[in-house]
N, C-alpha and C positions, 0 to 999 in steps of 0.2 A: 504494500500500500504506500502511496506517496506520503512524504513527511509534510510538515507545515508549509515548507517552501514549494511543495508540488513536485519534488524530486524523489527518485527512488534511491534509497540508501545503498551504499556500496556493498554492505554485507548482505542486503536483500538481493542485489544483483548477483553476487557470488553464489547464493543459494539457488537462484533461478538457473544459472548456468550449470551448476552441479547437477541439478535434477535433469536438465536438458541432455546432458552428456549420457545419462542412463537410458534415454529413450531409444528403442530399437525398431519401432514401427510407426506408421502414419497415425494409427489410433493413439499410441502413447504420446507422440509429439503433439497431436491435436488436443489431447487432454491437458498436456502441459501448457500449451498456448492459451487455452481457455482459462485454466486456473490462474496463471500468472497475469493474463490480461485483466481478469477480474480484480486481482490483488493490486495491480499497478494503478488501476483507474478507480478503485473503490466501487465498482459496479456490483449490482445484485447478482447477475448471472450473465454468462457469456457462452455463445455457441460458436463453433468453428465449422465452416462449410468449405470443402475442397473440391476442385474439379475432378470428376471421374475420368480416368485416362482412356477408357474404352467406350464410354457412352456420353452423349451431350447432356450431362447432369451436373448439378452441384449436390454433394452429399454431406450431410451433417456428420462429421467424424469425431467431434469432441464437444464436451460441455462441462460447465462448472456452475454450480449454484442451484437454487430452488427451481424445480420445474424443467430442468434441461434434459433429464434422462428420457422423457417421453419423445424427444425430438431426435435422439441419436439414430443414425442410419436413415433418417428421412431424406428424400431427394426432391429436388426442384429442377425442372427442365431449364437448360441454359437459354431456351427461347422465351421463357417467362419474361415479361416486360421489365420487372425489377432486376432480375438476374442480368439481362442484357445491359441495362443501364449501369449496374455496378461494375460489370466486366469491361464495358466500353469506356466509361468516364473515369473509373478508378478513383472516385471521390466519395467521401462519407455522405450518407443519407440519413436523415432523422425524421421519424414519424411519431406523432402523438398516437395514442391507442385508437382514437377515432379515425385518424387518417390512415392507419394501418389496417383497419377492419376489412376493407375489400380484399386485401392480400392475405389476411390471416389464415384462411382455409388452406391455401397453397403452401405457405411458408411455416407458420407456427399456429396450428389450430387450437392448442390448449395453452394459451398464455397464462402464467401465474396471475392471480387476481391483483397482486400488488404492482404489476407492470403497467406503467402509464406512458412510457416512451420506449421506442425501439430504434436503435441506431445500427446501421450497417457500415462497416469499415473494410473496404477491399485492401488486401495486402499484395504487394508485388515482389517478384524475384526475377532478376534478369530481364526486366521489361515486360513481363507478362503476369497475369493474375495467378497468384499462388493459393490464395484463400480469401474468404470473407468472414470477418468477425461480426457477430450479432450481439449487441449489448441490450439486455433487458433491464430497464431502469424504472425506479419509482418517482424520480424527479427529473426535470428537464436538464440535460447535460450541456456543457459547452463542447461542441464537436471538436474544436481546435485543441482543447485541453486533453481530451481523450486520445485524439490522434497523436498529439505530442508525447503523451506518456507511453503509447505503444511504440512510437519511433525510438524512444530511449531504451525500451526493453529489447 
């Protein structure tokens, strides 16, 4: 979790890197990414969506926090309008619960009752989309602050 200045402490970073080095599979790495993304940003819950290499899908491969277990292994077609926008623009998107409602059935049909905001943050590796983080939040976040914390991680 960030300290008062909004930075991740060095000993916390060392712990995160130590855990990452033990990851041997995509599922372990996704669970690590979700857990440390939630800690770094103070988020209630985080999901990790990764592109399926053999099908045009984004698959939920990791989660951390209340209500995330139900979404693991869920898939969304890359042709879905939100998926296309995330992969094309590679920019964070923030929705209130009401704004997200039309997409809820496709992406996250059983949002925890405390979720009032949903933020999507695409991650890149070598110029292409590597994953999409989904933050489930009870209060409106500052997207630039969350993106900055993830960049530091």
